[in-house]
VOFI-430937 format. One record per residue (C-alpha): z, x, y. Coordinates in steps of 0.001 Angstrom, whole numbers. Layout:
<sites>
+---------+---------+---------+
|       Z |       X |       Y |
+---------+---------+---------+
|       Z |       X |       Y |
...
+---------+---------+---------+
</sites>
This chain:
<sites>
+---------+---------+---------+
|       Z |       X |       Y |
+---------+---------+---------+
|   99223 |  100192 |   90548 |
|   97022 |  101203 |   88006 |
|   93367 |  102541 |   89567 |
|   90653 |  100326 |   88627 |
|   87389 |  101502 |   87431 |
|   84569 |  101096 |   89776 |
|   82523 |   97995 |   90107 |
|   79878 |   99990 |   91499 |
|   79485 |  102779 |   89191 |
|   82230 |  102502 |   86808 |
|   83652 |  105950 |   88074 |
|   87270 |  106512 |   87751 |
|   88816 |  105339 |   91040 |
|   91608 |  107741 |   92645 |
|   94344 |  105994 |   95315 |
|   95116 |  106391 |   99041 |
|   95592 |  104126 |  102303 |
|   93449 |  103597 |  105267 |
|   94926 |  104632 |  108785 |
|   95723 |  102605 |  111284 |
|   95571 |  103521 |  114625 |
|   97250 |  100478 |  116439 |
|  100000 |  100598 |  118677 |
|   99609 |  103804 |  121147 |
|   97290 |  106001 |  118863 |
|  100267 |  106514 |  116464 |
|   98952 |  106266 |  112848 |
|  100309 |  103818 |  110593 |
|   99396 |  102190 |  106884 |
|   97185 |   98986 |  107124 |
|   98855 |   95463 |  106514 |
|   97457 |   92372 |  105168 |
|   98693 |   89332 |  107422 |
|   98520 |   85605 |  106086 |
|   96431 |   83138 |  108047 |
|   93842 |   83070 |  110248 |
|   93979 |   85649 |  112975 |
|   95055 |   84530 |  116130 |
|   95012 |   86388 |  119628 |
|   97838 |   87614 |  121837 |
|   97525 |   88193 |  125680 |
|  100692 |   90928 |  125020 |
|  100206 |   92194 |  121504 |
|   96635 |   91455 |  120384 |
|   97460 |   89427 |  117701 |
|  100286 |   86651 |  117246 |
|  102369 |   87864 |  114071 |
|  105404 |   86366 |  114235 |
|  106756 |   84588 |  111132 |
|  103878 |   85835 |  109321 |
|  104037 |   87480 |  105980 |
|  102943 |   91304 |  105482 |
|  101977 |   93124 |  102724 |
|  100759 |   96650 |  103140 |
|   97388 |   97427 |  101936 |
|   96841 |   99880 |   99095 |
|   93185 |  101616 |   99017 |
|   91311 |  102906 |   96135 |
|   88193 |  105257 |   96707 |
|   85475 |  106178 |   93615 |
|   84900 |  109676 |   94858 |
|   81601 |  109034 |   92630 |
|   79543 |  107152 |   94524 |
|   82356 |  106354 |   97488 |
|   83053 |  102758 |   97376 |
|   86139 |  101116 |   98684 |
|   88258 |   98746 |   96920 |
|   91779 |   97508 |   98754 |
|   94090 |   95219 |   97314 |
|   97761 |   94021 |   98522 |
|  100023 |   93957 |   95943 |
|  102920 |   91439 |   95936 |
|  106361 |   93812 |   97146 |
|  108121 |   95132 |   93749 |
+---------+---------+---------+
</sites>
């Protein structure tokens, strides 16, 4: 994915990702899940059968704005 221009200051954004410390504080890349979040007593959220896509985040080094995308799998 080509880095977009910052919508706030028009600077060139740089790619990166947000770390999610979910299961037992093991770092992993954030994911987008389809549908409305539903709580689960055992796993926190019900995710079975939902489409999940890794989230890519861009950061503007000039103003610090973060912009996240869930691009279609290649």
